[in-house]
C-alpha positions as CSV (number, residue, x, y, z in Angstrom):
1,X,82.3,1.3,12.4
2,X,85.6,0.0,12.9
3,X,88.0,0.4,10.4
4,X,89.6,-2.9,9.2
5,X,92.9,-0.7,8.8
6,X,93.1,0.2,12.1
7,X,94.6,-1.3,15.1
8,X,92.3,-3.8,16.4
9,X,93.1,-6.4,19.3
10,X,90.7,-8.9,20.6
11,X,90.4,-10.8,24.2
12,X,88.7,-13.7,24.7
13,X,87.0,-14.8,27.4
14,X,86.0,-18.3,28.4
15,X,84.5,-19.1,32.1
16,X,85.0,-22.2,33.1
17,X,82.0,-23.8,35.4
18,X,80.8,-27.1,36.0
19,X,79.8,-28.1,32.3
20,X,83.3,-27.8,30.9
21,X,85.4,-29.8,28.1
22,X,89.0,-30.5,27.7
23,X,90.1,-27.0,28.3
24,X,93.3,-27.1,26.7
25,X,92.2,-29.5,23.4
26,X,89.7,-26.4,23.4
27,X,91.6,-23.4,23.1
28,X,93.9,-25.4,20.7
29,X,90.9,-25.3,18.4
30,X,90.1,-21.9,19.5
31,X,93.4,-20.2,18.9
32,X,93.5,-21.6,15.4
33,X,91.0,-19.5,14.1
34,X,91.9,-16.7,15.7
35,X,95.2,-17.1,14.3
36,X,93.7,-17.0,10.8
37,X,92.8,-13.2,12.1
38,X,95.8,-11.8,11.8
39,X,94.5,-9.4,14.8
40,X,96.6,-9.8,18.2
41,X,94.5,-11.5,20.9
42,X,94.4,-12.9,24.1
43,X,93.0,-15.8,26.2
44,X,91.1,-14.9,29.9
45,X,89.9,-17.9,31.7
46,X,88.3,-17.8,34.7
47,X,87.6,-20.6,37.0
48,X,84.4,-20.1,38.7
49,X,85.3,-22.3,41.4
50,X,87.8,-24.9,42.2
51,X,89.4,-26.7,39.1
52,X,92.3,-28.1,39.9
53,X,92.9,-30.2,36.6
54,X,91.9,-27.5,34.6
55,X,94.3,-24.8,36.3
56,X,96.9,-27.7,35.7
57,X,96.4,-27.8,32.3
58,X,96.3,-23.7,31.5
59,X,99.5,-23.5,33.4
60,X,101.4,-25.5,31.6
61,X,99.8,-23.8,28.7
62,X,101.3,-20.7,30.1
63,X,104.7,-21.9,30.7
64,X,104.9,-22.6,27.1
65,X,104.2,-19.3,26.1
66,X,100.6,-19.0,25.4
67,X,98.8,-15.8,25.6
68,X,96.1,-16.5,28.3
69,X,95.7,-14.9,31.8
70,X,93.6,-17.4,34.3
71,X,91.6,-15.8,37.0
72,X,90.1,-18.5,39.9
73,X,87.2,-17.4,41.9
74,X,87.0,-18.9,45.3
75,X,83.6,-20.3,45.0
76,X,81.2,-20.5,42.3
77,X,79.8,-17.6,42.1
78,X,78.0,-17.8,38.4
79,X,78.8,-17.1,34.9
80,X,77.6,-14.0,34.9
81,X,80.0,-12.7,37.7
82,X,82.7,-14.5,36.4
83,X,82.8,-13.0,33.0
84,X,82.7,-10.0,34.6
85,X,85.7,-10.5,36.1
86,X,86.8,-11.3,32.9
87,X,85.7,-8.4,31.3
88,X,87.7,-6.5,33.9
89,X,91.0,-8.2,33.0
90,X,90.6,-7.9,28.8
91,X,92.4,-5.4,27.2
92,X,91.2,-5.6,23.8
93,X,89.0,-3.3,21.4
94,X,87.0,-6.2,20.7
95,X,85.8,-8.8,23.3
96,X,84.8,-12.1,22.2
97,X,83.0,-15.1,25.1
98,X,83.0,-18.2,24.2
99,X,82.2,-21.6,26.2
100,X,84.5,-23.9,27.7
101,X,82.9,-27.1,25.8
102,X,82.0,-27.5,22.3
103,X,79.0,-25.4,21.6
104,X,80.4,-24.0,17.6
105,X,83.0,-24.6,14.8
106,X,85.7,-22.9,15.9
107,X,86.0,-22.0,12.1
108,X,83.1,-19.9,12.3
109,X,84.3,-17.4,15.3
110,X,85.8,-15.1,12.6
111,X,81.9,-14.7,11.0
112,X,81.4,-12.8,15.1
113,X,84.6,-10.3,14.4
114,X,83.4,-9.7,10.5
115,X,79.7,-9.2,12.0
116,X,81.0,-6.3,14.1
117,X,83.4,-4.9,11.2
118,X,80.2,-4.6,9.2
119,X,78.9,-2.0,11.6
120,X,77.8,-4.1,14.3
121,X,78.1,-3.6,17.8
122,X,76.9,-6.8,19.9
123,X,77.2,-10.1,17.1
124,X,75.5,-13.0,19.1
125,X,75.9,-16.4,17.3
126,X,72.8,-18.5,16.6
127,X,73.5,-22.2,15.9
128,X,72.4,-22.8,12.6
129,X,71.4,-25.5,11.6
130,X,70.2,-27.0,15.2
131,X,70.5,-30.5,16.7
132,X,68.0,-31.0,19.3
133,X,65.3,-32.9,20.1
134,X,61.7,-32.4,19.8
135,X,61.2,-30.6,23.7
136,X,64.2,-29.1,23.4
137,X,62.8,-27.3,20.2
138,X,59.9,-26.7,21.9
139,X,61.2,-25.0,25.0
140,X,63.4,-22.6,23.3
141,X,60.5,-21.3,20.8
142,X,58.6,-20.5,23.8
143,X,61.3,-18.6,25.4
144,X,62.3,-16.9,22.8
145,X,58.4,-15.7,21.8
146,X,57.8,-14.5,25.2
147,X,61.4,-12.5,25.1
148,X,60.6,-11.3,21.7
149,X,57.0,-9.9,22.8
150,X,58.7,-8.5,25.7
151,X,61.6,-6.4,24.0
152,X,60.7,-6.7,20.0
153,X,64.1,-8.0,19.7
154,X,64.7,-10.8,17.0
155,X,66.5,-13.4,18.3
156,X,66.9,-16.9,18.4
157,X,69.5,-18.6,20.6
158,X,70.4,-16.5,23.1
159,X,71.5,-20.3,24.6
160,X,74.3,-19.8,22.9
161,X,77.3,-18.6,24.5
162,X,79.8,-17.4,21.8
163,X,79.6,-13.7,21.4
164,X,81.4,-10.7,19.8
165,X,80.8,-6.8,21.2
166,X,83.1,-3.6,21.4
167,X,84.8,-2.5,24.3
168,X,82.3,0.0,24.8
169,X,79.6,-3.0,25.3
170,X,81.3,-4.3,28.6
171,X,82.0,-0.9,30.0
172,X,78.4,0.2,29.9
173,X,76.4,-3.0,30.6
174,X,76.6,-4.7,33.9
175,X,76.0,-8.6,34.2
176,X,74.5,-9.7,37.7
177,X,72.8,-12.9,38.2
178,X,71.5,-15.2,35.3
179,X,71.7,-12.2,33.6
180,X,74.5,-13.6,31.2
181,X,71.8,-15.0,28.8
182,X,70.1,-11.6,28.5
183,X,73.1,-9.6,27.2
184,X,72.5,-8.9,24.1
185,X,69.1,-7.5,24.8
186,X,70.7,-5.8,27.6
187,X,72.7,-4.0,25.3
188,X,70.3,-3.6,23.2
189,X,68.1,-1.4,25.6
190,X,71.2,0.5,26.0
191,X,71.2,1.9,22.4
192,X,73.8,-0.5,20.8
193,X,73.4,-2.3,18.0
194,X,73.1,-6.0,18.3
195,X,72.9,-8.8,15.3
196,X,72.7,-12.3,15.0
197,X,75.2,-14.4,13.2
198,X,74.3,-18.0,12.3
199,X,77.0,-20.5,12.6
200,X,77.4,-24.1,12.8
201,X,76.6,-25.9,15.7
202,X,79.6,-28.0,17.2
203,X,78.8,-32.1,16.8
204,X,80.1,-32.5,20.2
205,X,77.3,-29.9,21.6
206,X,75.1,-32.6,23.5
207,X,73.4,-31.6,26.7
208,X,72.6,-34.9,28.2
209,X,71.2,-33.9,31.7
210,X,68.1,-32.4,32.1
211,X,66.0,-29.0,34.0
212,X,64.1,-29.7,36.9
213,X,61.5,-27.8,37.8
214,X,63.0,-25.2,39.5
215,X,65.5,-24.4,36.4
216,X,62.2,-23.6,34.8
217,X,60.9,-21.4,37.3
218,X,64.1,-19.7,37.4
219,X,63.7,-19.0,33.6
220,X,60.3,-17.7,33.7
221,X,61.3,-15.0,36.8
222,X,64.6,-14.1,34.4
223,X,62.1,-13.0,31.8
224,X,59.7,-10.9,33.7
225,X,63.2,-9.1,35.4
226,X,64.9,-8.3,31.7
227,X,61.0,-6.9,30.8
228,X,60.5,-4.6,33.7
229,X,64.7,-3.4,32.8
230,X,63.8,-3.4,29.3
231,X,60.3,-1.5,29.6
232,X,60.3,-0.1,33.0
233,X,63.4,0.7,34.7
234,X,62.7,4.5,33.9
235,X,59.4,4.1,34.4
236,X,58.2,2.4,37.2
237,X,54.7,3.9,37.6
238,X,53.4,2.8,34.7
239,X,54.7,-1.0,36.1
240,X,53.2,-0.6,39.5
241,X,50.3,1.7,38.5
242,X,49.0,0.2,35.8
243,X,48.7,-3.5,38.1
244,X,47.9,-1.2,41.0
245,X,44.9,0.4,39.5
246,X,43.8,-2.4,38.4
247,X,43.7,-4.5,41.2
248,X,42.1,-1.1,43.0
249,X,39.1,-1.1,40.1
250,X,38.2,-4.2,40.3
251,X,37.9,-4.5,44.2
252,X,36.2,-1.1,43.7
253,X,34.0,-2.5,41.0
254,X,32.9,-5.6,43.7
255,X,32.5,-3.3,46.4
256,X,29.9,-0.8,45.0
257,X,27.9,-4.3,43.4
258,X,28.0,-5.2,47.5
259,X,27.2,-1.5,48.5
260,X,23.9,-1.9,45.9
261,X,23.0,-5.6,47.0
262,X,23.3,-4.5,50.9
263,X,21.3,-0.4,50.3
264,X,19.1,-1.8,47.3
265,X,18.2,-5.5,48.0
266,X,18.8,-5.7,51.9
267,X,20.9,-8.6,51.2
268,X,23.8,-9.1,54.2
269,X,27.3,-8.2,54.1
270,X,28.7,-9.7,57.4
271,X,28.7,-13.8,56.5
272,X,30.3,-12.8,52.8
273,X,34.0,-13.2,51.9
274,X,33.9,-10.9,49.0
275,X,33.1,-8.0,51.3
276,X,37.0,-8.7,52.6
277,X,38.2,-9.5,49.2
278,X,37.4,-6.6,47.4
279,X,38.8,-4.6,50.6
280,X,41.8,-6.4,49.9
281,X,42.1,-5.3,46.3
282,X,41.7,-1.7,46.9
283,X,44.2,-1.5,49.6
284,X,46.8,-4.0,47.7
285,X,46.0,-1.9,44.4
286,X,46.5,1.3,46.2
287,X,49.8,0.0,48.2
288,X,51.5,-0.9,44.1
289,X,50.1,2.5,43.1
290,X,52.6,3.9,45.9
291,X,55.4,1.9,44.8
292,X,55.3,3.3,41.8
293,X,55.2,6.7,42.8
294,X,58.1,6.3,45.0
295,X,60.0,5.0,42.2
296,X,59.4,7.6,40.2
297,X,60.4,9.8,42.8
298,X,63.8,7.7,42.8
299,X,64.2,7.6,39.3
300,X,63.7,11.5,39.1
301,X,66.3,12.0,41.6
302,X,68.9,10.1,39.9
303,X,68.1,10.9,36.5
304,X,71.0,12.9,35.7
305,X,73.2,9.7,36.9
306,X,71.3,7.7,34.3
307,X,73.1,6.7,30.8
308,X,70.6,5.0,28.4
309,X,71.8,5.8,25.0
310,X,74.6,5.8,22.9
311,X,76.6,8.6,20.2
312,X,76.8,7.5,17.2
313,X,78.9,10.9,16.6
314,X,78.8,14.8,16.7
315,X,78.6,16.8,13.9
316,X,79.8,20.7,14.3
317,X,81.1,23.8,12.7
318,X,84.6,25.6,13.0
319,X,83.9,29.1,12.9
320,X,87.3,29.4,10.4
321,X,86.6,27.4,7.5
322,X,82.7,27.4,7.9
323,X,82.6,23.7,6.9
324,X,80.8,20.4,9.1
325,X,83.7,19.0,10.9
326,X,82.8,15.0,13.4
327,X,84.6,14.9,16.1
328,X,84.2,11.6,18.6
329,X,81.9,10.9,21.3
330,X,83.7,9.3,24.2
331,X,84.6,5.5,23.5
332,X,83.3,5.6,19.8
333,X,84.8,4.3,16.7
334,X,86.6,7.6,14.4
335,X,84.1,8.5,11.5
336,X,85.4,10.2,9.0
337,X,83.2,13.5,7.3
338,X,84.0,14.4,4.0
């Protein structure tokens, strides 16, 4: 657990993408919240693309002596990449991610830090009460219900970009693609303690645009990706083997039926598409099973290099004192044992 009396410094990473507000005004609001915490802090803005007006405003703040770093990417790579670029330049023992637009009340940010001080490794904001249309509420409920069923993690607002985490989380969790939404899920998979904190939604948090059908398809694929990463990363045979055996079993039963129909009832098979379908199902099932076996071989070969756990503490006995002492695990906060 973080000791509130120990040296704590905070890095605030803000990716600036196509959706952003008045970044200078937003910075002033965020800064006022962190000044109340009495901890040293820094801001890291990552421009995910070319935003000349935003860059000019941030450069003005820098000349005024504000503690911020501006990282400009050559083009738009996506929020996950922008966050990783910001994490690489963050020096704080606590890393906070915030959106480049009004999403939560800035006065609620200290609640995320308090959750870490209480023992969590990752604190993710949940906008509550939430202002949204019925369709948005239904869409959000379906998304989180599916995710909850797949991951057994009780989260209700993964779309909230306000998060706080200990430094070791960003050192262990790697983001790519559109996985920034699932940062808390991936951290939980690595053994980190994740909690959700209710924060007040900003009155200016309104998304006027809509999503194309392609975006919904992407979200479904993202959920399936997370399902595989969370449950089957080290057990690929269970995923591919289960599907492969199911398909091969259906094909085998259909083939058995056709064989009995041909031998027992003299029914012709030359003009029956079921023969081709059953054969394809058997072949496809065996191929998927073989992919699972190859995956198991790869995992077995690299198992020593894969770490998917976190050490809370190590208690050992010294020969001289004959009493237990506690040593810190690398990257863990010190825990005193009396």
